[in-house]
Structures are given as structure tokens and as C-alpha cells.
N, C-alpha and C positions, 0 to 999 in steps of 0.2 A: 958865258958863252951862248951864242945862239942854237936852239935846238931845231931840226926841222923833221917833219914827219912826212915820209915818202910812200906812195902807193905805186909798185911797180908790177904791171899786169901784163899778161900775155895770153896767147892762144895757141894752137897747134903748132908743134915745131919751133917754139920759142924758149923752151926750158933752157938750154946752153946760153942763149943772148940773155935771157933775164938773169941766169947766174952771173953771166959777164957784167951786166949793166949793175948789178948788186955789189960786186966788187968793187966796180969803178966808182961809185957814188959814195961806197960805204966809209962812214965816220963814227967812233965807237959813242960819240954824245948824241947822235940822230937816232930815229927809231924809223924801222922798215917792215911794210906790210908788202908781202909777194904773193902774186896770184896768178894761177892759170885756170882760165876758163873752162867751161862744160866742153869745150870743142877738143881740148886736150886728153887725151887718154887718161884715165885713173893712174894707170902705172908711171905715167909721166910726172903725175902730180905728187906721186909717193915718191919718187925719185928726187924731185924739187925737196920736199920736205925731209929726206934723209940727208941730202946733200948741206942743207941748213944745219940740221943737228950733229952733222959730223965736223962741221968747220969748227975749228978750237976758237977762234976769234968770236965769231957769233956766239958760241956757246958762253965764252968769258962774260960778254957784255949782255946777254940774253935780249938784245933790242932789234932782232929780225922775228916777226911773226910770218907764219905762213897759213893763209886761208885755206882750212881741210874742207869747208863745204864749198866748193866752186860754183861760181854764178854763171848765170848765161847772160853773155854781153855781146851786144850786137855793135857797139861802137858808135852808133848813129842815133842814139835817142836816150829815152830813160833807163835803159839798163845799165847804161856806164854810170849815170848818177845812183843808181841803185847799188852798183858796185863799190863806188866810192863812200857813201853812207856805211855800207857792210864794213869797209876797212876801218871806217872812223869808230864804229861801235867797237870794233876788236880791240883797237886801242884804248878806247875809253873804260872798257872792260877790264883790261891789263892795267889800269891805273897809270896810264900814261898821259903826260900832260901836254 
């Protein structure tokens, strides 16, 4: 079965949308990195991480990673590439293939 790695990234006000997107795309065989950028309040990033930890399906398969050190992302240049590389590094460090 093919496995896909997803980076789901958002900014201020995107926390709920990001969680819904993750739920809609979710499959236990895949791997996910979710990221709220530096424009999102720290409390919202913590809320996202807590929601992922509290979800029984995500906890069972342990295939959803939350970026805890948020990146500054402008979505119009090299910062988006840096954010994508950061997500890839997280997956490689976790031993995802």
C-alpha cells in the first residue's frame, strides 16, 4: 500500500481548519506534519498540539507530528521552502521513510 507524507500548514485563525483538513485527509498508513506559523498565537499552537495528543486514533498510530518550533512563513518565497524542509527533517528524525 502506498504511503504519503503530508505537510499541513496554516497561519493565524487556521487552527480549526487545519484540524478539519487533517481529519479529512487522515489514513493510518500515511504520515502527517502539522504546522501553525509564527503569526499564530502560541496558545493556538499549543491547542493544536494538545488536540493531536488527545485524539485516540492519532495516538494509536503515532503518525501525526506537530511542529513545536514554529517557522516564519510568508508563503511567497524561500520561507515556504524552509518550512517544507523543516517538516522533512522532522519526519527523517522520527525515522519515517
